[in-house]
C-alpha positions as CSV (number, residue, x, y, z in Angstrom):
1,M,-16.2,-26.9,-0.2
2,S,-18.4,-24.7,2.0
3,I,-17.1,-22.5,4.8
4,L,-19.5,-20.4,6.9
5,G,-22.0,-20.6,4.1
6,F,-19.6,-19.5,1.4
7,E,-18.9,-21.9,-1.4
8,F,-15.3,-22.3,-2.5
9,N,-14.6,-24.2,-5.7
10,D,-11.3,-25.8,-6.4
11,F,-8.9,-23.4,-4.6
12,E,-6.0,-23.1,-7.0
13,L,-2.8,-21.3,-6.1
14,N,-0.7,-20.0,-8.9
15,T,1.9,-17.3,-9.4
16,W,-0.7,-14.6,-10.3
17,K,-2.8,-15.4,-7.3
18,V,0.3,-15.2,-5.1
19,I,0.9,-11.7,-6.6
20,G,-2.6,-10.7,-6.0
21,L,-2.7,-12.0,-2.5
22,S,0.7,-10.3,-1.8
23,G,-0.8,-7.0,-2.9
24,S,-3.7,-7.5,-0.5
25,L,-1.4,-8.4,2.4
26,I,0.8,-5.3,1.7
27,F,-2.3,-3.1,1.7
28,A,-3.3,-4.6,5.1
29,L,0.3,-4.0,6.4
30,R,0.1,-0.3,5.6
31,F,-2.7,0.1,8.2
32,I,-0.7,-1.8,10.8
33,I,2.3,0.5,10.1
34,Q,0.0,3.6,10.3
35,G,-1.6,2.3,13.6
36,I,1.8,1.7,15.2
37,A,3.1,5.2,14.1
38,S,0.0,6.9,15.5
39,E,0.2,5.1,18.8
40,R,3.9,6.1,19.1
41,A,3.1,9.7,18.3
42,K,-0.1,9.7,20.4
43,K,-1.9,11.4,17.4
44,S,-3.0,10.4,13.9
45,V,0.0,10.3,11.6
46,I,0.7,8.8,8.2
47,P,4.3,7.5,8.1
48,F,6.4,7.2,5.0
49,G,6.0,3.4,5.0
50,F,2.2,3.8,4.6
51,W,2.8,5.4,1.1
52,E,5.4,2.8,0.2
53,C,3.1,-0.1,1.1
54,S,0.2,1.7,-0.7
55,L,2.3,1.9,-4.0
56,L,3.6,-1.6,-3.8
57,G,0.3,-3.1,-2.9
58,C,-1.4,-1.1,-5.6
59,L,1.1,-2.2,-8.3
60,L,0.8,-5.9,-7.3
61,S,-3.0,-5.8,-7.2
62,L,-3.1,-3.8,-10.4
63,S,-0.9,-6.3,-12.3
64,Y,-3.1,-9.2,-10.9
65,F,-6.3,-7.6,-12.1
66,A,-5.0,-6.2,-15.4
67,I,-2.9,-9.1,-16.6
68,Y,-4.3,-12.2,-15.0
69,R,-8.0,-11.5,-14.3
70,K,-8.6,-8.9,-17.0
71,D,-11.1,-7.3,-14.5
72,S,-12.0,-3.7,-15.2
73,V,-13.4,-3.2,-11.7
74,G,-10.1,-4.3,-10.0
75,V,-8.1,-2.3,-12.5
76,L,-10.1,0.9,-11.8
77,Q,-10.0,0.5,-8.0
78,N,-6.2,0.3,-8.1
79,L,-5.6,2.7,-10.9
80,I,-7.6,5.7,-9.5
81,P,-5.6,6.1,-6.2
82,L,-2.2,5.4,-7.9
83,P,-1.5,9.1,-8.6
84,I,-2.1,10.0,-5.0
85,Y,0.4,7.4,-3.8
86,L,3.0,8.6,-6.4
87,R,2.5,12.2,-5.5
88,N,2.9,11.6,-1.7
89,L,6.1,9.6,-2.3
90,Y,7.3,12.4,-4.6
91,F,6.8,15.0,-1.9
92,R,8.6,12.9,0.7
93,Y,11.6,12.0,-1.5
94,K,11.8,15.6,-2.7
95,K,11.8,16.8,0.9
96,K,14.6,14.4,1.8
97,Q,16.7,15.6,-1.1
98,T,16.5,19.3,-0.3
99,P,19.2,20.2,2.3
100,Q,17.6,23.6,3.1
101,A,14.3,21.9,3.9
102,A,16.0,19.5,6.3
103,E,17.7,22.3,8.2
104,S,14.5,24.4,8.6
105,Q,12.2,21.5,9.5
106,P,12.0,19.9,13.0
107,A,13.1,16.3,13.3
108,E,10.5,13.9,11.8
109,E,8.8,11.1,13.7
110,P,10.5,7.8,13.4
111,H,9.6,5.9,10.3
112,T,8.6,2.3,10.4
113,H,9.8,0.4,7.3
């Protein structure tokens, strides 16, 4: 089958492709979340949901490329930013668990989850 000059051979949907596609959709969702949060704040912000979607999308895509495709390019493109996602989530969870930090900080912008 040819669509817009691109050739598609036997489109097959299986569990691993659903996992990979889910990872891609969650990555796209993180930018929608970030865009909505920035519009509400009237400035560029990165909400907590952005990092959660980044981690989940990364793990789904990483498992797809590592286990199903055995594709080193896909593994590397998902593995390299993984520590950044984990570190940002660590900072946010740590901040929420510190009562003193909550008292000294101004109220945060609303989170979109």
